[in-house]
N, C-alpha and C positions, 0 to 999 in steps of 0.2 A: 491695683491701680494707684498711682501717686503723681501728683501734678502741682506746679507752682506758677504764679503770675505775679510779676513785679511791675511797678510803675515808677516813674521818675517824676511825675508831677504833670498836671494840667496847666497850660499857659500858652506862652507863645516861645518856641525854640527858634533862636536866631540861626541863621545858616551856619555861622563858624561853630556853633556848638552841636550840630547835629550828630556828627560822628562820635563825639565824646558822650553824648546821651546814650546812644545806641550801644557803645561799648559798655557803659556803665551799668546800664538795666540788664544787659545780656551777661556780664559777669556776676551780677548779684543774682540772677535766676540760676545760673550754673552752680553757684555755691549752695543755694538752698536745695536744689535738685539733687546734688550728690549726697546731702544729708537723707532726703527722702529715699534715694535708691539704696541706700546702705542700711535701710530700715529704721531710720531715725523718725522722730515725730514732726508733725507739721509745725508744732509751736518752735521747736528748735529750727526749722527750716525758714520760717519767716523772720525770726529774730536775726539769724546769721545773713539773710539777704539784706534787710534793713540796716544792719551794722555796717555792711560793705558799702552801702549808699550814704551812710553817715559819714564815712571816711573820704567820699569823694567829693571834691570841692565844686564838682559841676552842679550838684544838687543842693537844694535849699534844705539842708537837714544836717545836724552834727556840724562839722567843719564845712564852712560855706553857707551857713544859715543867713538869712535874711536880717537887715538891721532895723530897729525901731526907729522912730522919729529922733531919738537922741543918739543914735549910732551904737546902740547896745543890742546884743543877743538875748532873746528870750525864746527858748525852743519848748515844743509840747511833743509828746509821743503816746502811744498807746498800743497794748497787746492783749489779745483775747484768745481763749481757749474754748473752741466750740463743743468740747466733749463735756466740759463741767460748767461752762458759761463764766469761769473765773477770768478776771480781767484786771489790769492794772494800768495807771497812766500818770504821766508827769506833766506838769506845765509850768511855765515861766522858768525853765532850767537855764542857767547861765554858763556853766564852765563843764557841764558834763559831756564827756567825750562821746559816750553811747546812751543817748536818752532812751532808746528802746530797751536796752538791757536793764536800765533802772526801773523802767515801767514793769518789766517782768518781776524784779525783785519786790516792788510794791504789791504786786499780785500774788505772789508765792510767800512773802516773809511779813507781810502786815496784815491788818484787818480792814484795810481800806481799798478803794478803787483809784483815787485821784488825790495826788498830793502835789502842791505848788509851793513854789518859793524857795528860801534859803535852806530850809531843813533838807532839801533835796541832797545838798552836797554832804551833809552828815551821814546820810544814807550810803551815798556814793563811796565814802570813805570806810565805812563799816564794811561793805561787801566788795572793795577792792575794784571798783569801777573807777576808771581814771578820770581825773580832772585836767582840764586844759586851760592855761591862762589865756590863750588867743586861739578863738575858733573863727575869726573873721578871715575869709579868703580875700585874695586880691579882688576877684570877680565881685563878690558881695559889698565891699568897699567902693569900688568903681561904680556899682549899680545904684548904691546909696547916695553917692555923691551927685551923680547924674539926675536922680529923681529928686533929690533935696533942692537943687538949682531950679528945676522946673517948677517945683513946689512953690518956692519964694518968687520967682518971677511972675507967676500966674496969679499971685495974692489969694490963693484959693484956701477955703476953710477945710482942713484935712478930713477926708472922709465924710463930708456933707452929702449924704445920699449917694453912696461911694462909687457904684460902679462908673459913672461917666468920668470920675476923677481917675480911677484906676486904668480905664480904657485909655485915655488921653496921655497918661504917663507910661504906657507900656509897662505896667506893674507885672512882675513875675511872681508866681505863688506855686512853685513847683515842689510841694510836698512829696515824700517819698513813701511807698508802701509795698506790701506783699501779702498774698493770700495763698494758702496751699491745703492740699488734702493728702494725708498719708496712707500708707498700705492698710492701715487699720480702719479707714474711713473717718478719721478724725479730720476736723477743720480748724484752721487757726488764721488770724490775720494780725498784722501789725503795721503802723503807720508812724511816721516821724516827720517833723516839720520845724523850720525856723519862722514860719508864719509869713505874713504880708510885709514887704519892705515899706517903711515909714509908718507901720501901725503904731498906735499910741501904746506907751508902757502899760503893761498889765493886761494887755488885750490877750485873751485866750480864744483860740478859733475851735474848729470842729474836731480837729485830730484827737485830743484826749477826752472827748465826751463820747462815751460808749453809747452806740446807737446813732451817732451822728456820722462821724468820719471813720469809725472803726466798729466792726462787729463779727462775731464769730457764732455760729450755733449750727451743732450736728443734724438738727432737725431741718435746717433752712441751708444757709450759705455762710460763707465768708467775704466780707466785704471791706474794701478800703477806698476811701474817697480823696479826692484832692480838688483843689480850686479855692474859690472865695468862700472861706469857712462860714461866714455869716449866711450865705445862700444855703449852705449844706445843712446848717443847725436848723434853720427855719423849717426845712422838710424833714428833719431826722432821716436822712437819706438811706444810711445803711440799715436802719431797723425798718424802714418803709421796704427797702427791697427785700430783705429777709421775710418780712411778712408775706409779700406777693409770692415769693418762692415756695413757702410753706403752703399757700393757697394752691399752688399747681402751676405757676408760670415758670417758664424757662428763664435763666439770667438775662439773655437778651431781650425776651419781652418785658421783663421786670424793669429793666433799665429803660427801655423804651417808654413804659408807662410813666415811670418817675420823671423822665425828661418831658413828657407831655404835661404832667402836673407843674412842674417847674416853669415851663414857658407860659403856662397860664396865669401861675400866681406870682411869680417874681419877674420884674423887668430885666430882660437880657441875662438870664443866669449863666453862670460861668463856673462849670465844675465838671469832674469825670470820675469814673468809677472802675474798679476791677472786681470781679466776682468769681467764686468758684462755689458751686452748689454741692449737695450731699451726694450726688450722683457723678460729680466729677465735671459736670458741664461748665464751661467757662464763659463769662460775658465779660466785655470790655466796651465802654462808651465814654464819650466826651462832647461837651458842649462848648469848649474852648477850641481855639484854632489847632493846637497840638495836645498829644498825651504821649509822653514816652513810655513804652510798655516792652515786655519781654515774656515769653511762655515757654516753659518746658514740660513735656509730658513723657510717660513711660511708652507711648506708642512709636516715636521716632527718635528720642533722645537728643534731638537737635533744636537749638535755642531758635526761636521766631522772635523778631523784634521789629518795632517801627515807631514813629511819631505821630502817626495818625492811625485810626481804626475805623473801618466802615462798618458801622452798626446795622448789618443786613437782617 
């Protein structure tokens, strides 16, 4: 048994981007699946899938990352091995072409879990991870200018009790991620993001915080979350889902329960998740309007993809 689930982020997908999102998540799933099919490990599969999404300007990760209030890119990423619980993460990366690969370097080559800031570029140079002077895509620049204009005209204090502002401004927060189980039953999760458009400089979201936006545990599940990071962090979403699955819940029921808690504790929560548990059971859910997703399993070897998922 080997399976992979990929997401292209929770948020609102405009009609003109639907086909691009579906093609993007499908290709990423196919790339990860081929690694699993050839006997590769889940960790390699999720890294490869997320790297593909980091190269695609349709998604808010790597090239195409969202811009902060100053018009600059600050990216986060994390990866986790469910077999060992080893994990690595980067935050506030500026010129790293593949933040997910650098997160894996931190996991495997340092004694740390999370590294933020300028030293990341020295690590990238050491381990031959490319730097890019310009990771700003035309779409990201267009979105930033549009939202900055709305922001100034409304004379709003940025992120003041933030969801109302985000909703009014049609904010996009399409983090990317992948979860997989390989033929040895090992789980892995990977997540990468440019964060929220117009975020304050130095803001770090849920993605690189292990147990919030990213988690993998062979005794439970692999989880990648997406959405408004502050909502995900407050609930420690990934760790909470993993704990529920260890207690015996299915991925779908675990997601439902976390969503119930979210709706009770947070005003209008906006996030989504993808999950694979230790038995290969898949769960996908979102409280946002859309979530781009793709799934491949050894049962039919055909990619299934969508921008909505009915959490039945």
